[in-house]
N, C-alpha and C positions, 0 to 999 in steps of 0.2 A: 293122900290120894288126890289124883288130878280131878279138878272140877269138870263136870260135864259141860259140853258146849251149850251156849245160850240158844234160845229159840231163834234169834236172828241169824246166828252163824249156821245153825242147822238148815234154815231156809235157804241161805246162800249156797250151801253145799248141794242141796237138792236141786236148786235152780241151775247150777252149773252142770251137774251131771245130766239133767234132763235136756239141756240145751245142745249137748254134743252127740254126734252119731255114735252108735253103740260100738262101732269098729275103730274108734279113734285110738291111735297109737302114739301120737305126738301133737302137742299144741304149742303155739307161740303166744305169749302174753305181752301185750304192750304195757311196759312198766315205766312210767314217768318218774316214779318215786313219791308221788302224791298218795294221799290216804286211799282213794278208790282203787288205784292200780296195785298198791302193796297188799291191801286186803284181798284183792282178786288173785294175786300171786300166791298168797298163803292158802286161800281156799282151793285154787287149782292144784297146788302141790299136794294138799291133803287128799283131794278126790283122786288125783292121778296115781298116787301110791296105792290106792285101793281098787281103781278101775283098770290099772295097767297101762297108763300112758305117761310119757315124759313131758316135762314143762320146760320150755326154753324161754327165758325172759329177755325181751329186747327193749333197750332204752334208746329212743331216737333223740339224738342231740341236734336240735335245730340251729344251734350256734347263733341265737338271736340275742343273747344276753351274756354279760361277763360271768365267767365261772361256770358256764354250762357244762364243760367237760368234767369238772369235778362233781357237779350235781349228778350227772349221768353215772359216773364211777360209783358214787355212794349208793345210788338206786340199784345198780347191779349187785353190789355187795349185800344190800338188804334182801334182794330177791333170792340170792343163794342161801342166806341165813334162814329165810322163810321156807326153804325146801325145794326151790327150783333146781332142776337137774343141771342146767347150764344157763349162762347169761352172757350177753354181749351188748356193746354200745355201737350204734350205727350213726355216724355223723351225716347230716344231709345239708344241702344248700336250698334255701327257700326262695324260689323264683316266682314273682308275681306277674300275672298277665294284666293287660289293661282292664281297669274297672274291678279288679279282684282285690278283696281285702287281705290283710296279712294273716288273719285267722284262717281263712279258707285256703290260702296258699300253703300255710304250715300243715294244715290237715291233709292236703293232697300229697305233700312230700312225705309225711309220716306214713300214710297208708301205702304209698309206693314202696317205702323202705321195709315195712312189715311184710308186705306181700312177697317181696324179693327174698326175704329170709325164710318165710313160711313154706315156700315151694309147694303150695297146694294144701298144706295142713291147716286146721282151723286156727283162726286168729281170735284171741279173747281180748275184749276191750271193757273197761270198767265203768261205762256210762250207767247212771242210776235213773230212777223214776223222775227225780228232779231235773236232770239233764233233758229228759224227754219232754217234760212239761214246759221247760224254757224254750225248747226248740219249737214246739207247737205254737206257743204264744208269739214268738218272733215271726214265724211264717204266717200266722193268722193276721198279724198287723201289716204284713206286706201284701195281703190279698191273695194268698195261695189257694190252690184247689186240693182235691182229695189226694192227689199223688204226693204233693209236698207236705200236707198236713198229716199224712200217714207217718211222717218223720222217720225215726230210726227203727229198724227191724231188730227184734231180739235174736233171731237166728236166720241169717242169710246163708248162701252156699258156703262161704268161707268166713265171713265176719260174724262173730257171736258176742252178744252182750247179755250175759246171764243175769246181771243186776238191774236190767231195765225196768223191772217191776218192783224194785226194792228202794225204799226211801234213803236219801243221803244220811238222815239221822241214824238209821240202822247201821250204815257203814261206819259212822263215827263210833257207835257202840262196839263194833268189831275191832276198831283200832285199839280201844281200851283193852279188849279181851285178848287179841292176838298179837298185837305189835308192842304195846307198852311193856308187858312182862319180859320181852326180849331186849328192851332198851332201844327199840327202833322208833325214831321220831320221823313221821312223814315230812317230805319237803312241801313247803307252802309256796306255790307259784305266784309271784307278784302280779302276773298278768290277771289273776283271778280277782284282784282288787283294783284293777286299772279301769276307770270309768270311760276310757276311750273305746272300750269294747262293748258292743251292743248287748252281748250276753251277760256282762256284769250288771248293766242297767236292769235287764230283765230279771236277773236273780233277786235284785233288791225289790222290784215290783211284785215278784211272785211271793216273797216273804210277806209283803203288805197284804196281798190278796189272801194268803193263808191266814193271816191274823184277822182279816175282815170276814172271811167266809168259811173258815174252818180248815183243818188239815186235809179233808177229803178232796180239796181242789186239785191236788197233784194227781191223785189216783183217778179223778174224773178226766183230766186232760190225757193221761196215759191211756185210759179206756177209749176215749174219743179217737186217739191215734190208731189204736188197734182196729177199731171199727172202720175207720176211713181207709186204712191199708187194705182191709179185706174187700171193701167196696172197689177200691182202685184196681186190685188184682182181678176182680170179676170183669170190670170194664175193659181192662187191658186184654183179657182173654177174648172178649167180644171184638175188640179192635183187631186181634189176630185174624179173625174171620173176615173183617172188613177190608183189611189190607190185601186180601187175596184177589180183590177185583181191580187192583192197581196194576197198570202195565209200566214196567221200568225199561228204559233203553238198555242196550247191552253194556254200556259203560256207566249206567246208573246216574247219568247227569240230568235225567229228567224222569218224572213219573206222571202218568196221566190216568184219569179215571172218569167214567161216565157220571155226570152230575146226578142222574137218577139213582145210581147206587148209593151215593152219599146222602141223598134226601131220605132214603129208606132207613137211615140210621138215626138213633137218638143223638141229640147234640153232644152229650158227654162222650159218646163213642166216635162220632164224626170228627170232633176236634182232635181226638187221639190219633185217628187215621191221618188227618192233615199233618200233625206233628211227625208221625212216622214217615210220611212221604218226604217231608223236608229233611229229616235227619238222614235218610238214606241218600238223598240227592247231594247233600252237602258233606256227608261223611262225618257226622258227630254223634255222640251218645246223648241220651235224654238229659243226663245230669249236667252236661256241659253245653247244651244247646243255647244259642243266643236268641232263639225265637221267644218273643214275649206274648203276653195275653192279647195285646193290641194287634200284633201281627196275625195271630190265629183268628181273631175276630174279623179282621179285614179279609182274610182268605175265606172264612166261613160265609161272609156276606156275598162272595162271588157265587156261592151255592144257593143260599137261602133268600137273598134279597138282590137278585140280579136286575139291574136296570141299565146295562150297557157300560158299566165302569171299566176303566182300563186296568192294566196290570198292576199288581201290588209289589213294590220293592221290598225285598227281604234281606236279612243280614247274610254276610259271607258270600256276596255276589250272586244271590238267587232271586228269583221272581216267581210270582204266581199269576196266572191269567185264565180266563174262561174263554174257550174257543169251541164253537160248533157242538155245544152241549157237553163238553168235557172240561174238567179242571186239569190244568197242567202246571206243575211246579218244576222249575228247571234252573240249572246253574248257567249263568250268562258268561 
């Protein structure tokens, strides 16, 4: 008689089912061939068979190391063995822009490839609670605010991370339970042991923190991210109202607003409105904006500590200036 599923595997199945919209008919699983993604594929296939959706496993070949095509082929074969309805390999070229690390460039290429295949269907990624904790700590050390410290979301419009509240150790137990009986050995990415990557350093430090302060540190960091994400969403909704007082030119190369309108807003909302004006004028998304904390502070000073200072030079050929009681951000 088949052994019943462990408590950990049941929790993963419930988390995945609850993370998806009830009308889901197909999902795309990002399957690198590592333990997290293979367990995710197995769990998604089990739930999909019972909830009525198909599972398409996609292995993105970044072509950054020798033998990557074979690694991707094996990952696809494992995904099919674990119950995926279909599987494919998508090769990508990783292009770095100035000042961008390889890890970030690879992530962007991977997301673009998955989105292209998914065509609007949910995309499942295997990030765990430990990944979330590492992200929070890395961003905290860089001086991030609530938006960045909110880190990864469990369920966005298209991206879903059902294991974000599940410890990596539980995924390891699922490997023993679900993969090993089938003779499947997950791929171990050598990049995960390369100290050239900041995340690898942070993983080591997080293990030490766990040893010093107890296993609850990961759950605490994940909880902090959830709380900060909720706070950020509330502040962004407030900023939606604040941006309504901004007048943009027809070609959106400049935005102006009465200083008094900005002074009425709390600083956390005012700085978000300032960022929104800049992003619309320059034509960038929040996540790719080159505007720094110091840039925003200098613009904010035009509103709160005005003493006749001149215009503030901003990235991407933009400037901010205070004129006749109005803040103007424009593209030069």
